[in-house]
C-alpha positions in Angstrom: 90.9 73.1 96.6 91.5 75.8 98.9 88.3 77.4 100.7 88.8 81.3 99.8 87.0 82.9 102.9 85.6 86.2 102.0 82.4 86.4 104.6 84.1 89.2 106.6 87.2 89.9 108.4 86.2 88.6 111.8 87.5 85.3 110.3 91.3 86.4 110.7 93.4 84.5 112.9 96.0 86.2 115.3 99.4 86.4 113.9 102.6 84.5 115.6 103.5 87.7 117.1 100.1 87.8 118.9 100.4 84.2 120.0 103.9 85.1 121.4 102.4 87.9 123.6 99.5 86.4 124.7 101.5 83.7 125.8 103.7 85.8 127.7 101.2 88.6 128.8 101.5 90.3 132.2 97.7 89.8 133.9 96.0 91.1 137.0 92.2 90.9 137.5 90.6 93.5 134.9 87.4 94.2 137.3 90.1 95.3 140.4 91.8 97.1 137.9 94.7 95.3 138.0 95.6 93.8 134.6 98.7 95.7 133.4 98.2 94.4 129.8 94.6 95.6 129.5 95.2 99.2 131.1 98.2 99.7 128.6 95.6 98.9 126.0 93.4 101.3 127.5 95.7 103.9 127.6 97.3 103.6 124.1 93.8 103.1 122.4 92.4 106.3 123.8 95.8 108.4 123.0 95.5 107.2 119.5 92.0 108.3 119.4 92.6 111.9 121.1 90.1 110.5 124.2 91.1 110.5 127.7 90.3 106.8 128.8 89.2 103.7 127.3 87.6 100.0 127.9 88.0 96.6 126.7 84.9 95.2 126.1 84.2 91.1 124.5 83.0 92.9 121.4 81.5 95.7 119.3 77.7 94.8 120.0 78.9 94.8 123.8 80.8 98.1 123.2 78.1 99.8 121.3 75.2 98.9 123.8 77.6 99.4 127.1 77.7 103.4 125.3 74.0 103.7 124.6 73.4 102.3 128.4 75.4 104.8 130.0 73.6 108.0 127.6 70.4 106.9 127.8 67.3 106.2 130.3 64.3 104.2 129.9 61.9 105.9 127.3 64.7 107.8 125.7 65.6 107.8 121.7 68.1 107.1 119.8 68.7 108.1 116.4 70.9 106.3 113.7 70.8 105.6 110.1 68.7 103.1 108.5 71.3 100.9 107.3 73.2 101.0 110.7 74.9 97.7 111.9 73.4 98.8 115.5 69.7 98.4 113.9 70.4 95.6 111.5 73.1 93.4 113.3 73.0 93.5 117.5 69.9 92.0 118.1 68.2 94.9 119.2 69.9 95.6 122.2 69.4 99.2 123.0 65.5 98.5 122.8 65.3 95.4 125.1 68.2 96.2 127.5 68.7 100.7 127.6 64.7 100.6 127.3 65.6 103.2 124.5 63.5 104.1 121.3 65.4 103.7 117.5 64.4 106.5 115.2 65.9 105.8 111.5 67.0 108.8 109.1 68.4 108.1 105.9 71.5 106.8 105.1 73.0 108.0 101.6 75.1 105.4 99.3 78.2 106.5 101.2 76.8 106.1 105.1 76.6 109.3 105.5 73.9 111.2 107.6 72.2 114.5 106.1 72.2 117.1 109.0 69.1 118.3 108.5 67.4 115.1 108.5 68.8 114.7 111.6 67.4 118.0 112.4 64.8 117.6 111.7 64.0 114.1 113.8 65.9 114.9 117.1 62.9 115.8 119.8 63.2 118.2 122.4 63.1 117.1 126.1 60.5 118.6 128.3 57.2 117.5 125.9 55.3 114.5 127.9 54.3 113.2 124.7 57.1 112.5 123.0 60.6 110.4 123.8 63.6 112.8 124.2 66.5 112.5 121.7 69.6 111.8 124.1 71.7 110.0 121.7 72.9 110.2 118.0 74.8 106.9 116.4 77.1 107.5 113.4 79.1 104.2 111.6 82.7 104.4 110.4 83.0 102.8 107.9 79.6 101.8 106.7 79.5 98.1 106.7 76.1 98.1 104.6 77.6 100.8 102.9 80.3 98.8 101.0 82.7 99.9 103.7 82.2 103.9 103.3 84.3 105.9 104.8 83.0 108.8 106.8 85.1 112.1 106.8 85.8 114.3 109.3 83.5 117.0 108.0 80.8 114.2 107.3 80.9 113.8 111.2 81.3 117.0 112.6 78.2 118.2 110.5 75.9 116.2 112.4 77.9 116.5 115.8 77.3 119.9 115.8 73.3 119.2 114.9 73.0 116.9 117.9 75.3 119.0 120.3 73.0 121.9 119.8 70.0 120.0 120.5 71.8 118.6 123.7 72.2 115.1 122.4 75.5 113.2 122.9 77.4 111.3 119.6 78.1 108.1 119.6 80.7 106.4 116.8 80.3 103.0 116.1 84.2 103.0 114.5 84.4 99.0 114.2 86.5 99.8 111.1 87.4 103.2 112.0 91.3 102.2 111.3 90.2 101.2 107.8 88.7 104.7 107.0 91.9 106.4 108.5 93.9 104.7 106.4 91.5 104.8 103.5 91.4 108.7 104.0 94.6 109.1 104.7 94.1 111.0 107.9 94.8 110.3 111.8 92.5 108.3 113.4 91.7 111.0 116.2 90.8 113.7 113.3 87.6 111.2 112.3 86.5 111.0 116.0 87.0 114.7 117.4 83.9 115.9 117.0 81.7 112.8 118.7 81.3 112.1 122.2 82.8 108.6 122.2 83.8 105.5 119.8 84.3 102.1 119.9 86.4 100.2 117.7 87.0 96.1 116.8 90.4 94.8 117.5 88.9 91.6 115.9 88.0 92.4 112.7 90.5 93.7 110.1 93.2 94.4 113.1 93.1 90.3 113.2 93.0 89.9 117.2 91.0 87.0 118.6 88.8 89.0 120.7 88.2 92.0 121.8 86.6 95.9 121.4 87.9 98.7 123.1 85.3 101.7 123.7 86.8 105.3 123.8 85.5 108.6 126.0 85.8 111.0 128.2 87.1 109.8 131.9 83.6 110.3 133.3 81.8 108.3 130.6 84.3 105.4 130.7 83.9 105.4 134.1 80.3 104.7 133.8 80.5 102.5 130.9 82.7 100.6 133.3 79.6 100.1 135.8 77.3 99.1 132.4 79.6 96.5 131.4 79.8 94.8 135.1 76.5 94.7 134.9 75.9 93.6 131.7 78.5 90.2 132.3 81.4 91.8 130.6 83.6 91.8 133.6 86.4 90.2 132.9 89.4 88.9 134.9 93.0 88.2 133.8 92.0 89.0 129.9 95.6 90.5 129.7 96.0 87.5 127.2 93.5 89.1 125.2 94.8 93.1 125.3 98.2 91.9 124.8 97.0 90.9 121.2 95.5 94.3 121.0 98.9 95.9 121.8 100.4 94.3 119.2 97.6 95.1 116.8 97.9 98.6 117.2 101.7 98.6 116.4 101.7 96.2 113.6 98.3 95.9 112.2 96.7 99.5 111.0 99.1 100.2 107.8 98.8 97.1 106.1 95.3 97.8 105.8 96.3 99.6 102.7 96.7 95.8 101.4 93.1 94.7 102.4 91.8 98.1 100.5 93.9 97.5 97.2 92.8 94.0 97.4 88.6 94.9 97.3 89.8 97.3 94.2 91.2 94.5 92.8 88.2 92.2 93.4 85.8 95.1 92.7 87.3 95.7 89.2 87.1 91.7 88.9 83.9 91.3 89.6 82.7 94.5 87.2 83.5 92.5 84.5 81.7 89.5 85.3 78.4 89.7 83.0 75.2 89.5 85.4 76.9 91.1 88.6 77.1 94.9 89.5 79.4 97.1 90.9 81.1 100.3 90.7 84.9 99.3 91.7 85.3 103.6 92.2 82.9 103.3 95.2 85.1 101.0 97.1 87.3 102.9 99.8 88.1 100.1 101.8 87.7 96.3 102.2 84.2 95.5 101.7 82.9 95.1 98.4 79.1 94.8 98.1 77.4 93.9 94.4 74.4 93.3 92.7 73.1 90.1 90.7 71.2 90.2 87.8 67.6 88.3 88.0 69.1 86.0 85.2 72.0 84.6 87.4 69.4 83.6 90.2 68.6 84.9 93.7 71.5 86.0 96.2 71.1 82.8 98.1 71.5 80.7 95.0 74.7 82.3 93.9 76.1 82.2 97.7 75.3 78.1 97.4 76.8 77.6 94.5 79.7 79.7 95.6 80.3 77.9 98.6 80.2 74.8 96.4 83.1 76.3 94.7 85.1 76.7 97.4 84.3 80.8 97.8 82.6 82.1 100.8 80.5 85.3 100.8 77.7 86.6 103.3 74.2 87.7 102.0 73.8 91.4 101.9 70.4 92.1 100.9 67.5 90.3 98.9 69.8 90.6 95.3 73.4 91.3 96.4 76.1 89.7 97.8 79.0 90.9 100.5 82.6 90.1 100.0 85.2 91.5 102.4 89.3 91.4 102.1 91.8 90.8 104.9 94.9 89.7 105.9 94.4 86.0 105.0 93.4 86.7 101.5 96.2 88.1 99.1 96.1 89.1 95.3 96.5 85.5 94.3 93.8 84.5 96.2 91.6 87.6 94.7 92.8 86.3 91.0 91.3 82.7 91.9 88.1 84.3 93.6 87.4 85.8 90.6 87.7 82.8 88.4 85.8 80.8 90.0 83.2 83.4 90.6 82.9 83.6 87.0 82.5 80.3 85.9 79.7 79.8 88.7 77.7 83.0 87.4 78.0 81.4 83.9 77.2 77.9 84.7 73.7 79.6 86.8 73.0 81.5 83.8 73.1 78.6 81.4 70.7 76.7 84.1 68.4 79.2 84.1 68.2 79.7 80.0 67.5 76.2 79.7 
């Protein structure tokens, strides 16, 4: 039985072209700034996103943390959405290492922040009783909101509020190219109003390791020092950058295939009695669906699907997440849907007995 792995697009393997590029990569010592492959990747990434400079990091979590460390002093406050990946899935790095307090405002079901909520949450500098707000964080696409994509206007409205208050804006753009493809706009247009952006090479772009943080020359210069401080100074990592260069050349446009498969998946799930999802809400490659209690709990369904050869991830108490990617095609989606239907019917039968 073929295993169909829909847990995340992080499970993608590098392409044959990436492997060849990695084997043949020109390398040097990046801590000295002498790795030509890394230098080229950082330049290309920055140009693609309309920023001045880039910095290769080991992961999206490291990029987000380095950004926070660069902007924040101990005792500052960072505003982000209550469904933000930086809050839920990054081990409280902002608090533990940057010493900053996180203040949450609501995300709507499309991952957006209400600019008025952000304005109300921002605290002014100079009041000894309050932590000053130095950073506002956005996420695009939004992981916990079914991969919803922020439009340029969604981002601009929040960025204007933050900048008017003297706060910087960081974009966790782990899947920013999914957003660009889904909205059919250049990636630079999506991040033109933020101060910096990070994106993952190791998710839908299929690279084995890495993220890139992009911003001004001054910001990246300081971020490079923080990266070194937390152990992220890599040496001949051009072997990783080589895969990233291939990804930027050849893996972005094909993301549309993943989005089409996600919509196909969502439509199929919506037709299975006991599961609930709005297919029209799926913009990119993440599908989060609800489970009726008559079927069981999300962990029970997750386990039963695993036994049927379909790997998914837990999202919330009664929801599961499926993510499409390069190694799942339309036939795999149809196969997965058939197995999901059988599992749901079996669980309902057991629960009714």
